[in-house]
Backbone bond lengths (Angstrom), bond angles and torsions (degrees), N, CA, C in turn:
res aa  C-N    CA-C-N  psi(-1)  N-CA   C-N-CA  omega(-1)  CA-C   N-CA-C  phi
1 V - - - 1.500 - - 1.551 110.81 -
2 V 1.258 120.11 -41.68 1.383 126.24 173.96 1.601 112.18 -60.44
3 V 1.269 114.17 -43.97 1.420 118.82 177.31 1.559 111.80 -60.75
4 L 1.272 117.99 -43.69 1.455 122.68 177.21 1.474 110.57 -65.51
5 V 1.288 122.55 -34.75 1.455 123.50 174.77 1.554 110.34 -65.45
6 L 1.279 115.99 -44.54 1.439 120.74 -177.31 1.518 107.85 -66.32
7 V 1.324 119.61 -39.10 1.459 119.45 177.86 1.515 109.57 -65.73
8 E 1.242 119.00 -39.25 1.439 121.13 -176.21 1.515 106.66 -65.99
9 V 1.283 118.03 -42.71 1.487 121.81 -178.91 1.474 112.04 -64.22
10 V 1.463 114.83 -40.26 1.467 117.61 176.34 1.528 114.04 -61.80
11 V 1.435 110.24 -45.88 1.527 114.79 173.94 1.402 116.98 -55.57
12 V 1.305 118.46 -40.22 1.446 122.29 -177.60 1.548 110.00 -70.90
13 V 1.351 116.05 -39.12 1.509 116.47 176.54 1.502 110.06 -67.82
14 V 1.308 119.06 -40.02 1.421 121.26 177.98 1.525 110.27 -58.18
15 L 1.378 116.51 -48.54 1.477 119.48 -176.09 1.564 108.99 -63.83
16 V 1.325 117.84 -37.95 1.408 121.14 179.32 1.563 109.61 -62.48
17 V 1.320 115.68 -50.45 1.471 120.61 -179.66 1.534 109.95 -60.08
18 V 1.271 117.71 -46.78 1.452 121.18 179.09 1.494 112.02 -58.98
19 G 1.378 115.62 -46.07 1.409 122.40 178.90 1.559 111.25 -57.63
20 Q 1.375 118.83 -42.16 1.407 124.98 177.32 1.498 112.95 -59.18
21 V 1.415 110.69 -48.97 1.485 119.18 177.82 1.536 113.95 -58.41
22 V 1.336 111.86 -40.44 1.590 116.72 -178.75 1.510 104.97 -67.23
23 V 1.317 119.52 -46.91 1.528 121.73 -179.19 1.527 109.18 -53.87
24 V 1.388 115.13 -49.29 1.496 118.40 179.92 1.520 112.89 -57.67
25 L 1.298 110.87 -47.54 1.574 117.20 -173.44 1.514 105.37 -63.77
26 V 1.356 117.86 -44.67 1.493 121.84 -176.62 1.610 107.65 -61.52
27 H 1.301 114.91 -44.92 1.448 120.27 178.31 1.479 113.38 -60.56
28 K 1.341 116.73 -42.64 1.437 118.52 177.70 1.499 111.67 -66.15
29 V 1.285 118.15 -41.94 1.478 122.36 -179.99 1.563 108.88 -63.91
30 F 1.310 118.63 -37.25 1.413 122.46 -176.67 1.591 107.53 -70.99
31 V 1.291 115.82 -41.17 1.447 120.10 178.50 1.505 111.25 -62.50
32 V 1.429 112.77 -47.46 1.559 117.72 177.29 1.560 113.32 -58.43
33 E 1.268 113.62 -37.49 1.508 121.08 178.32 1.474 109.63 -63.34
34 M 1.364 116.53 -48.38 1.444 122.43 -179.95 1.529 110.59 -60.09
35 L 1.338 114.69 -44.35 1.456 117.44 -176.08 1.518 111.07 -65.17
36 M 1.411 113.49 -38.99 1.472 118.91 175.83 1.468 109.33 -58.53
37 F 1.359 119.19 -51.94 1.359 121.92 -175.43 1.585 112.20 -64.46
38 D 1.339 114.59 -30.37 1.497 116.33 176.81 1.510 107.80 -67.78
39 H 1.343 117.34 -45.59 1.507 118.48 -178.14 1.485 109.30 -63.55
40 E 1.311 122.04 -37.36 1.410 123.33 -178.45 1.549 107.92 -68.06
């Protein structure tokens, strides 16, 4: 039971970290695209 709880906690932490990374990458891509459009 303890192992399952630890696995669930690890999965949640990984999902949160991945979600934050995805948000940051999407934000950077959006900013880069806006800058490119501004320069054009």
